[in-house]
C-alpha positions in Angstrom: -72.8 -1.1 26.8 -76.2 0.5 25.9 -78.0 2.4 28.6 -80.9 0.6 30.2 -84.2 2.2 29.0 -86.0 3.3 32.2 -89.3 3.4 30.3 -89.2 -0.4 30.0 -88.4 -0.8 33.7 -91.2 -2.5 35.7 -91.3 0.5 38.0 -92.7 2.5 35.0 -91.8 5.7 33.3 -89.7 8.1 35.4 -90.4 11.9 35.0 -87.5 14.3 34.9 -88.1 17.6 36.6 -85.5 20.2 35.5 -85.1 23.5 37.5 -84.9 26.3 34.9 -86.2 29.4 36.8 -83.2 31.1 38.3 -82.3 34.7 37.4 -78.7 33.9 36.4 -77.5 37.3 37.7 -73.8 36.2 37.7 -74.1 35.3 34.1 -76.0 38.3 33.0 -72.9 40.0 31.5 -72.6 37.4 28.8 -76.1 35.9 28.6 -78.8 38.6 29.1 -81.5 37.8 26.6 -82.6 34.3 27.8 -82.8 32.1 30.9 -79.5 30.7 32.0 -80.2 27.1 31.0 -80.8 28.4 27.4 -77.2 29.7 27.1 -75.7 28.5 23.9 -73.1 25.7 23.8 -72.1 25.5 20.2 -75.3 25.2 18.2 -77.6 24.2 21.0 -78.8 25.5 24.3 -77.3 24.0 27.5 -80.7 22.7 28.4 -80.9 20.6 25.2 -77.6 18.9 26.2 -79.1 17.9 29.6 -82.3 16.7 28.0 -80.5 14.7 25.3 -78.3 13.1 27.9 -81.2 12.1 30.1 -83.2 10.8 27.2 -80.3 8.6 26.2 -81.1 6.7 29.4 -84.8 6.3 28.5 -86.3 9.4 30.0 -89.2 10.6 27.8 -91.2 13.1 29.9 -89.7 16.3 31.1 -91.2 18.9 33.5 -89.5 22.2 33.0 -89.8 24.5 36.0 -89.5 28.0 34.5 -89.6 31.5 35.9 -87.3 34.2 34.5 -87.9 34.7 30.7 -90.0 31.5 30.7 -91.4 32.2 27.2 -88.0 31.5 25.7 -88.1 27.9 27.0 -91.8 27.5 26.2 -91.3 28.5 22.6 -88.2 26.5 22.1 -89.7 23.2 23.3 -93.0 23.9 21.7 -91.2 23.8 18.4 -89.2 20.6 19.2 -90.5 17.7 17.1 -89.4 14.4 18.6 -90.8 11.6 20.8 -90.2 13.5 24.0 -93.0 15.2 26.1 -92.4 18.6 27.6 -94.6 20.1 30.3 -94.0 23.6 31.5 -94.5 24.5 35.2 -94.2 28.2 35.4 -93.6 30.0 38.7 -95.9 33.0 39.3 -93.0 34.5 41.4 -89.6 33.2 42.4 -90.1 30.2 44.7 -86.6 28.8 45.2 -85.4 25.4 44.1 -87.7 23.4 46.4 -90.6 25.7 45.9 -90.3 25.2 42.1 -90.5 21.4 42.6 -93.6 21.8 44.8 -95.2 24.1 42.2 -94.7 21.3 39.7 -96.3 18.7 41.9 -99.5 18.5 39.8 -97.4 17.8 36.7 -95.4 14.9 38.1 -96.8 11.4 37.4 -94.1 9.0 38.4 -92.9 7.9 41.8 -89.9 8.2 42.1 -89.0 11.1 39.9 -85.7 12.7 38.8 -84.9 16.3 39.7 -82.0 18.1 38.2 -80.5 21.6 38.1 -80.8 23.2 34.7 -77.5 25.0 34.9 -75.1 22.1 35.7 -74.1 18.8 34.1 -72.6 15.7 35.6 -72.4 12.6 33.3 -73.7 10.2 36.0 -74.8 6.8 34.9 -78.5 7.3 35.5 -79.3 3.6 35.3 -77.0 2.8 38.1 -78.3 5.8 40.1 -81.9 4.6 39.7 -81.0 1.1 40.8 -79.0 2.5 43.8 -82.1 4.5 44.9 -84.5 1.6 44.7 -82.1 -0.9 46.4 -81.8 1.4 49.4 -85.5 2.3 49.6 -84.3 5.9 49.9 -86.7 8.8 50.3 -84.1 10.8 48.4 -80.9 10.0 46.6 -78.4 12.6 45.6 -75.6 12.2 43.0 -72.3 13.5 44.5 -68.7 13.9 43.3 -65.4 14.3 45.1 -65.0 17.8 46.5 -61.4 18.1 45.4 -60.2 21.7 46.1 -63.6 23.3 45.6 -64.3 25.9 48.3 -67.3 27.5 46.6 -69.9 24.8 47.3 -71.5 23.2 50.3 -70.2 19.7 51.2 -72.2 16.5 51.8 -71.2 14.3 54.8 -71.7 10.6 54.2 -71.3 7.5 56.4 -69.8 4.1 55.4 -73.2 3.0 54.1 -73.5 6.0 51.8 -76.2 7.5 54.0 -76.2 11.3 54.1 -75.5 12.4 57.7 -75.2 16.1 57.3 -74.3 19.1 55.2 -71.4 21.6 55.6 -71.7 25.1 54.1 -68.9 27.2 52.7 -66.1 27.9 55.2 -62.4 27.6 55.9 -62.5 24.4 57.9 -64.5 21.7 56.3 -64.4 17.9 56.6 -66.9 16.6 54.0 -65.6 14.6 51.1 -68.3 15.2 48.5 -70.2 18.0 46.8 -73.7 17.9 45.5 -73.8 17.2 41.8 -77.3 18.7 41.3 -79.1 15.4 40.3 -81.6 13.7 42.6 -84.2 11.0 42.8 -87.2 11.9 45.0 -90.0 9.8 46.3 -93.3 11.8 46.0 -93.8 11.8 49.7 -91.1 14.4 49.9 -93.4 16.9 48.4 -95.5 17.0 51.6 -92.5 18.5 53.4 -92.4 21.6 51.1 -94.9 24.4 51.8 -97.0 25.5 48.8 -96.6 29.0 47.3 -93.6 29.7 49.5 -90.0 30.5 48.6 -88.2 27.3 49.8 -84.7 26.0 49.1 -83.7 22.4 48.5 -80.2 22.9 49.9 -81.0 25.0 52.9 -84.6 24.1 53.9 -85.5 20.7 52.6 -82.3 18.5 52.5 -81.5 19.0 56.2 -84.9 17.6 57.1 -84.3 14.5 55.0 -81.1 13.4 56.9 -83.2 11.5 59.4 -85.6 10.0 56.8 -83.3 7.9 54.6 -81.3 10.1 52.2 -78.4 8.5 50.4 -75.4 9.7 48.3 -74.5 8.1 45.0 -70.8 8.8 44.5 -69.7 9.2 40.9 -66.2 9.7 39.6 -67.3 12.3 37.0 -66.6 15.9 36.2 -69.2 18.5 37.4 -69.8 21.3 34.9 -71.8 24.4 35.7 -72.5 27.6 33.8 -73.2 29.8 36.8 -70.5 32.4 36.0 -68.9 33.8 32.8 -65.7 31.9 33.5 -67.5 28.6 34.1 -69.7 29.1 31.1 -66.5 29.4 28.9 -65.1 26.3 30.6 -68.3 24.4 29.8 -68.0 25.3 26.1 -64.6 23.9 26.0 -65.6 20.7 27.9 -68.5 19.9 25.5 -66.4 20.8 22.4 -63.7 18.3 23.6 -66.3 15.5 23.6 -67.9 16.3 20.3 -66.7 13.9 17.6 -67.4 14.7 13.9 -70.5 16.8 14.6 -71.9 14.4 17.2 -73.6 16.2 20.1 -71.3 16.4 23.1 -74.0 15.1 25.3 -74.5 11.9 23.3 -70.7 11.3 23.2 -70.6 11.7 27.0 -73.6 9.3 27.4 -71.6 6.6 25.7 -68.6 7.5 27.9 -70.8 7.2 31.1 -72.1 3.8 30.1 -68.7 2.4 29.3 -66.8 3.7 32.3 -67.7 2.3 35.7 -67.0 3.9 39.1 
């Protein structure tokens, strides 16, 4: 099944905001000359894999929220010659994940818009995610995956209607079933809740405020890959290599996989 092209949807083009500004201190031992999302996976940066995956669902306009070594990203996407549009939103100083989104407010044209972490990948079917968000009239929708045995990430508590009812941080006794996959759909009204020019976190500051305002969890039976540590970076390389087929980019192979396989 071919992915539905969101640019042809009656709701209009959907911007994709990607968070690329983290320092990547835990990865500095193996990737020290570039921002973390630009870490190489085979012959391409990790960020290219995300963008190619999102564009396979019809996304065409990308707002890249940069900070640490932003010039590397600016130069790379300034050279890229295809039909995609790239807008750089550079942080004057570290603003946190929510602060970076607020800083990019003037760049965002669509409502809703996609937000994604630049250092993690989850092959969610973005067409289904988009339809889920609209059907629930959500102020924010979050892609989530089963928590499994992960103890290094906060958990998302969800009711029977898939409404987010709370968040649990790292700890020995936890009851949540899902972890945040780092992909969201936001209504633009959310931006009014984020203070300007202030360091502000999505996970710790913004999301708890949204529980009472209509936030929903889109559960996906998909792997969650991140490159936050040297060990996970190596695992990510193996993951994408396993999906590459005869030179085909791993991201495009997984896009086909995501469209074929249903939750």
